[in-house]
C-alpha positions as CSV (number, residue, x, y, z in Angstrom):
1,M,0.0,0.0,0.0
2,T,3.0,2.3,-0.4
3,E,1.2,4.7,-2.9
4,N,-1.2,7.5,-3.0
5,T,-4.7,5.9,-3.2
6,L,-6.9,9.0,-3.2
7,H,-7.7,8.7,-6.9
8,L,-10.1,5.9,-5.8
9,E,-12.1,8.4,-3.7
10,T,-15.1,10.6,-4.7
11,S,-14.5,13.7,-2.5
12,P,-13.4,16.7,-4.5
13,Y,-11.0,17.7,-1.7
14,L,-9.4,14.2,-1.6
15,L,-9.1,14.2,-5.4
16,Q,-7.2,17.5,-5.2
17,H,-4.5,15.6,-3.4
18,A,-4.5,12.5,-5.6
19,D,-1.4,13.6,-7.5
20,N,0.7,14.6,-4.4
21,P,3.9,12.6,-3.9
22,V,2.7,11.9,-0.4
23,H,1.3,8.4,0.0
24,W,-2.1,9.5,1.1
25,K,-4.7,7.0,2.3
26,A,-8.3,7.5,3.0
27,W,-9.8,6.9,6.5
28,K,-10.5,3.1,6.2
29,P,-9.9,0.1,8.4
30,E,-7.2,-1.3,6.1
31,T,-5.2,2.0,6.6
32,F,-5.1,1.5,10.3
33,A,-4.3,-2.2,9.8
34,E,-1.2,-1.1,7.8
35,A,-0.2,1.3,10.5
36,R,-0.4,-1.4,13.2
37,K,1.5,-3.9,11.0
38,R,4.3,-1.4,10.3
39,N,4.1,0.1,13.8
40,L,4.2,3.6,12.4
41,P,2.4,6.7,13.8
42,I,-0.3,8.2,11.7
43,L,-0.2,11.7,10.3
44,L,-3.9,12.8,9.9
45,S,-4.5,15.9,7.8
46,V,-8.1,17.3,7.7
47,G,-9.2,20.0,5.4
48,Y,-11.8,21.0,2.8
49,A,-11.8,22.1,-0.8
50,A,-12.5,25.8,-0.2
51,C,-9.9,26.2,2.6
52,H,-7.2,28.7,1.6
53,W,-4.6,27.6,4.1
54,C,-5.2,24.0,3.2
55,H,-4.1,24.9,-0.3
56,V,-1.1,26.8,1.0
57,M,0.2,23.9,3.1
58,A,-0.5,21.5,0.2
59,H,1.5,23.6,-2.2
60,E,4.4,24.3,0.3
61,S,4.7,20.8,1.8
62,F,2.6,18.0,0.3
63,E,3.7,18.8,-3.2
64,T,7.4,19.0,-2.2
65,P,9.2,15.7,-2.8
66,D,11.7,16.1,0.0
67,I,9.0,16.7,2.6
68,A,6.8,13.9,1.1
69,E,9.7,11.5,1.4
70,I,9.9,12.2,5.2
71,M,6.2,11.7,5.5
72,N,6.2,8.5,3.5
73,V,9.1,6.9,5.4
74,S,8.0,7.8,8.9
75,F,4.2,7.9,8.9
76,I,1.0,6.4,7.5
77,N,-0.6,9.5,6.0
78,I,-4.4,9.9,6.1
79,K,-6.3,12.7,4.4
80,V,-9.8,13.5,5.4
81,D,-12.4,15.9,3.9
82,R,-14.1,17.5,6.9
83,E,-17.2,18.1,4.8
84,E,-17.4,14.4,4.0
85,R,-16.5,13.3,7.6
86,P,-17.4,16.1,10.0
87,D,-17.5,13.4,12.8
88,I,-13.8,12.7,12.4
89,D,-13.0,16.4,12.2
90,G,-15.0,17.1,15.3
91,I,-13.2,14.4,17.4
92,Y,-9.7,15.6,16.6
93,Q,-10.6,19.3,16.8
94,H,-11.7,18.6,20.3
95,A,-8.4,16.8,21.0
96,L,-6.4,19.7,19.6
97,M,-8.4,22.1,21.8
98,L,-7.7,19.9,24.9
99,L,-4.0,20.1,24.0
100,G,-4.3,23.9,24.5
101,K,-3.9,24.7,20.8
102,Q,-5.9,26.9,18.5
103,V,-8.3,24.8,16.4
104,G,-8.9,25.3,12.6
105,W,-7.9,24.0,9.2
106,P,-5.8,22.4,7.9
107,L,-5.9,20.2,11.0
108,T,-2.6,18.3,11.5
109,M,-2.8,15.5,14.1
110,F,-0.4,12.8,15.0
111,L,-2.0,9.5,16.1
112,T,-1.0,6.1,17.3
113,P,-1.7,3.2,14.9
114,D,-5.0,2.8,16.8
115,G,-6.1,6.3,16.0
116,D,-5.4,7.8,19.4
117,P,-4.1,11.4,19.2
118,F,-0.9,12.5,21.1
119,W,0.1,15.8,19.5
120,G,-1.2,18.2,16.9
121,G,-1.6,21.6,15.3
122,T,-3.0,23.3,12.2
123,Y,-0.9,24.9,9.5
124,F,2.8,24.5,9.6
125,P,5.2,26.3,7.1
126,P,8.0,24.5,5.3
127,T,10.5,26.8,7.1
128,S,10.2,28.2,10.6
129,R,8.4,31.6,10.7
130,H,6.0,33.5,12.9
131,G,6.8,31.3,15.9
132,L,5.8,28.1,14.0
133,P,8.3,25.3,13.5
134,A,9.3,24.1,10.1
135,F,7.1,21.2,9.0
136,P,10.1,18.9,8.1
137,D,11.7,19.6,11.5
138,L,8.4,18.9,13.2
139,L,8.1,15.6,11.3
140,K,11.5,14.5,12.4
141,A,10.9,15.5,16.0
142,I,7.6,13.6,16.2
143,T,9.3,10.6,14.6
144,D,12.0,10.6,17.2
145,F,9.5,11.2,20.0
146,Y,7.3,8.3,19.0
147,A,10.3,5.9,18.6
148,T,12.1,6.7,21.8
149,K,9.5,8.0,24.3
150,Q,6.7,5.5,24.1
151,D,5.9,6.1,27.8
152,Q,5.3,9.8,27.2
153,V,3.2,9.0,24.1
154,T,1.1,6.6,26.2
155,D,0.7,9.3,29.0
156,A,-0.4,11.9,26.4
157,V,-2.9,9.5,24.9
158,N,-4.4,8.5,28.3
159,Q,-4.7,12.2,29.4
160,L,-6.5,13.1,26.2
161,K,-8.8,10.1,26.4
162,G,-9.7,11.0,30.0
163,A,-10.4,14.6,29.1
164,M,-12.4,13.7,26.0
165,T,-14.5,11.2,28.0
166,E,-15.4,14.0,30.4
167,L,-16.2,16.3,27.5
168,T,-18.5,13.9,25.8
169,D,-20.2,12.5,29.0
170,T,-23.9,12.2,28.1
171,S,-25.1,11.2,31.6
172,S,-27.9,13.3,32.8
173,G,-27.1,16.3,34.9
174,T,-28.6,19.5,36.2
175,L,-30.7,21.3,33.6
176,I,-29.3,24.7,32.6
177,S,-31.6,27.4,33.9
178,M,-32.9,30.3,31.8
179,A,-31.4,32.6,34.4
180,L,-28.0,31.1,33.8
181,I,-28.4,31.5,30.0
182,D,-29.5,35.1,30.4
183,D,-26.5,35.8,32.6
184,A,-24.2,34.2,30.1
185,A,-25.8,36.4,27.3
186,T,-25.3,39.6,29.4
187,R,-21.6,38.7,30.0
188,L,-21.0,38.0,26.3
189,A,-22.7,41.2,25.3
190,R,-20.1,43.1,27.4
191,E,-17.4,41.5,25.3
192,I,-18.7,43.1,22.1
193,D,-16.3,45.5,20.4
194,P,-18.2,48.8,21.1
195,I,-16.9,50.4,17.9
196,N,-16.9,47.7,15.3
197,G,-19.1,45.0,16.8
198,G,-18.2,41.4,17.0
199,I,-16.2,39.7,19.7
200,G,-12.5,40.2,20.2
201,S,-9.9,41.6,17.8
202,A,-8.4,40.2,14.7
203,P,-9.1,37.7,13.3
204,K,-12.8,38.4,13.9
205,F,-15.6,35.9,13.1
206,P,-19.3,36.5,12.6
207,N,-20.1,34.0,15.4
208,P,-23.8,33.8,14.4
209,S,-24.6,31.3,17.1
210,I,-23.4,33.7,19.8
211,M,-25.4,36.5,18.1
212,E,-28.4,34.3,18.2
213,L,-28.0,33.7,21.9
214,L,-27.8,37.4,22.5
215,W,-30.8,38.1,20.3
216,R,-32.9,35.5,22.0
217,A,-32.0,36.9,25.4
218,Y,-33.2,40.3,24.2
219,K,-36.5,39.0,22.8
220,R,-37.1,37.0,25.9
221,N,-36.4,39.6,28.6
222,G,-35.8,42.9,26.8
223,N,-32.1,43.0,27.5
224,S,-31.1,46.2,25.5
225,T,-27.4,45.5,25.9
226,C,-27.8,42.2,24.0
227,K,-30.0,43.9,21.4
228,E,-27.5,46.7,20.6
229,A,-24.6,44.3,20.5
230,V,-26.3,42.3,17.8
231,L,-27.5,45.3,15.8
232,L,-24.1,46.9,15.9
233,T,-22.4,43.7,14.8
234,L,-24.8,43.1,11.9
235,T,-24.6,46.7,10.8
236,K,-20.8,46.9,10.8
237,M,-20.5,43.5,9.1
238,S,-23.0,44.4,6.4
239,A,-21.1,47.6,5.6
240,G,-17.7,46.0,5.8
241,G,-15.5,44.2,3.3
242,I,-16.5,40.8,4.9
243,Y,-19.7,41.3,2.9
244,D,-19.6,40.8,-0.9
245,H,-21.2,44.0,-2.0
246,L,-21.5,42.9,-5.6
247,G,-22.5,39.2,-5.4
248,G,-24.0,38.9,-1.9
249,G,-23.0,36.7,1.0
250,Y,-20.6,37.0,4.0
251,A,-17.1,35.7,4.1
252,R,-16.0,33.3,6.8
253,Y,-14.1,35.8,8.9
254,S,-12.2,39.1,8.8
255,T,-8.5,39.4,9.2
256,D,-8.8,42.8,10.9
257,E,-11.1,44.1,13.6
258,R,-13.0,46.5,11.3
259,W,-14.5,43.7,9.1
260,L,-12.5,45.2,6.1
261,A,-10.3,42.4,4.8
262,P,-12.0,39.0,4.8
263,H,-10.6,35.5,4.4
264,F,-12.6,35.3,1.2
265,E,-14.2,31.9,1.3
266,K,-17.9,31.9,2.0
267,M,-19.6,29.2,4.1
268,L,-23.2,28.1,3.7
269,Y,-23.6,27.4,7.4
270,D,-22.5,31.0,8.3
271,N,-24.8,32.6,5.8
272,A,-27.8,30.5,6.6
273,Q,-27.6,31.5,10.2
274,L,-26.9,35.1,9.4
275,L,-30.0,35.2,7.2
276,D,-32.2,34.3,10.2
277,L,-30.5,37.0,12.3
278,L,-30.8,39.6,9.6
279,L,-34.5,38.8,9.3
280,G,-35.0,39.4,13.1
281,A,-33.0,42.6,12.9
282,W,-35.1,43.9,10.0
283,Q,-38.3,43.0,11.7
284,E,-37.1,44.9,14.8
285,T,-35.7,48.0,13.0
286,Q,-37.0,48.1,9.4
287,D,-33.5,49.2,8.5
288,P,-33.1,48.9,4.7
289,I,-29.5,47.7,5.0
290,F,-30.8,44.5,6.6
291,A,-33.5,44.0,4.0
292,A,-30.9,44.5,1.2
293,R,-28.5,42.0,2.8
294,I,-31.3,39.4,3.2
295,T,-32.3,39.6,-0.4
296,E,-28.8,39.7,-1.8
297,T,-27.5,36.8,0.3
298,A,-30.5,34.6,-0.5
299,D,-30.0,35.4,-4.2
300,W,-26.4,34.5,-3.9
301,I,-27.2,31.1,-2.4
302,L,-29.8,30.3,-5.1
303,R,-27.7,31.6,-7.9
304,E,-24.2,30.2,-7.1
305,M,-24.5,27.5,-4.5
306,V,-27.4,25.3,-5.7
307,T,-26.0,22.4,-7.7
308,A,-27.3,20.7,-10.8
309,D,-28.8,17.8,-8.8
310,G,-30.7,20.1,-6.5
311,G,-28.2,20.1,-3.6
312,I,-26.6,23.2,-2.1
313,A,-22.8,23.5,-1.9
314,S,-21.3,24.0,1.5
315,T,-18.5,26.4,0.6
316,I,-17.1,28.6,-2.2
317,D,-13.4,28.9,-2.5
318,A,-11.3,31.8,-1.3
319,D,-9.0,31.5,-4.3
320,S,-9.5,32.5,-7.9
321,E,-6.8,31.6,-10.5
322,G,-4.6,30.6,-7.6
323,I,-4.8,33.9,-5.9
324,E,-6.6,34.5,-2.6
325,G,-9.6,36.8,-3.2
326,K,-8.7,37.8,-6.8
327,F,-12.4,37.7,-7.8
328,Y,-13.3,40.2,-5.1
329,I,-10.6,42.8,-5.2
330,W,-10.4,45.9,-7.5
331,S,-8.1,48.6,-8.7
332,K,-9.3,52.2,-9.2
333,T,-8.2,51.9,-12.9
334,E,-10.6,49.0,-13.4
335,I,-13.5,50.8,-11.8
336,D,-12.9,54.0,-13.7
337,Q,-12.8,52.1,-17.0
338,L,-15.9,50.1,-16.4
339,L,-18.1,52.8,-14.8
340,G,-17.1,55.9,-16.7
341,T,-18.8,59.1,-15.5
342,D,-20.4,57.2,-12.5
343,A,-17.0,56.1,-11.2
344,D,-16.4,59.0,-8.9
345,L,-19.7,58.4,-7.1
346,F,-19.0,54.7,-6.8
347,N,-15.4,55.3,-5.6
348,A,-16.5,57.6,-2.9
349,A,-19.2,55.2,-1.7
350,Y,-17.1,52.1,-1.7
351,D,-13.7,53.4,-0.5
352,V,-11.9,53.0,-3.9
353,T,-8.7,54.9,-4.1
354,E,-5.5,54.9,-6.1
355,N,-3.5,53.3,-3.3
356,G,-6.3,50.9,-2.3
357,N,-7.3,49.9,1.2
358,W,-5.7,46.4,1.3
359,E,-2.3,45.5,-0.1
360,N,-2.5,48.2,-2.8
361,V,-5.9,47.0,-4.1
362,T,-9.4,47.8,-2.9
363,I,-11.9,45.6,-1.1
364,L,-15.3,47.2,-1.6
365,N,-16.9,48.4,1.6
366,R,-19.2,51.1,2.9
367,N,-17.8,51.1,6.4
368,H,-16.1,54.5,6.1
369,P,-17.1,58.2,6.3
370,A,-19.0,58.8,3.0
371,G,-22.4,60.0,2.2
372,P,-25.2,60.1,3.0
373,F,-26.3,59.7,-0.6
374,T,-29.6,60.7,-2.2
375,T,-32.1,58.2,-3.5
376,D,-31.1,59.0,-7.1
377,Q,-27.4,58.4,-6.1
378,E,-28.3,55.1,-4.5
379,H,-30.1,54.0,-7.7
380,T,-26.9,54.9,-9.6
381,L,-24.8,52.8,-7.2
382,T,-27.2,49.9,-7.7
383,K,-26.7,50.2,-11.5
384,C,-22.9,50.4,-11.0
385,R,-22.9,47.2,-8.9
386,K,-24.7,45.3,-11.6
387,I,-22.2,46.5,-14.2
388,L,-19.2,45.3,-12.1
389,F,-20.8,42.0,-11.2
């Protein structure tokens, strides 16, 4: 079985890796049987087709023969599509969290031949940078650790097993009271960025489930702090670059605290939850920005995410033509050429400048001091968006 067998799979993500020099295997009983037979640790890599950093690590490491050779000699390498097997992803993301690491994708976990995790991380570069070890050095260190310190491997496995057992304990306990839920909502609302909305600093995620908790607390007991936290967050996101002002839909997260520069992939599960929140916000306020975002985001899902067989795709890739966000970024020259005499109005409304607002290009947004614009000007801006899209 010393070859890459992903060409036998149907997952688009796994097929993306079928030509890697890494001897990738799918998550199957025979893969674990091979690991036990050869007494090799397992390198588990979990990702998905629209994940930008999954593509980066694949290009930097999994397509590099020297790194692939280390992986092939020292590990049984398993590749998993989180959208095909969310159960596997969930188990090992929890394990990584219990190791005190930041979770995310690509998920890189090291397992015993029986599938028990003992160490892990997410993205690792081919050379050390930003406090991350070089992936080849890490592979050699894990190989040595597994070969010479089995007692420590066993200890790590047992500690994780114990912690995960407690985490997944389904035995009945005390029901959570509504008072406790409301108290949690109030505490979370105090963590909201008072200027930009959202929780924390960069990177900043929409966190629709948290916003839903706050909104329900407001609807249940009139908690105005929770209400204002949600409305501020939705307003700032809807004006920011995290929102696709031409095609509709919200990106997965913002790389800055102002919601300007997104990680450009769009996730169905985020947008589905945000639609529900936006509807509640519009019913409460009648603010036209919420009505517009509801219509535009629903149109995007129906236009771009519905598949030929009637399903709905779960993600849309961050990369276009091998460049992150290329489809969504603009130069002033492009805008001027396409919009002609209406370009000045559009540029003022959407923060388009010669120098750009992100890495010398422009991410369209309305989260900046401009306007207000007249009804006729807004109609012109609508016409401009249609031209650019």
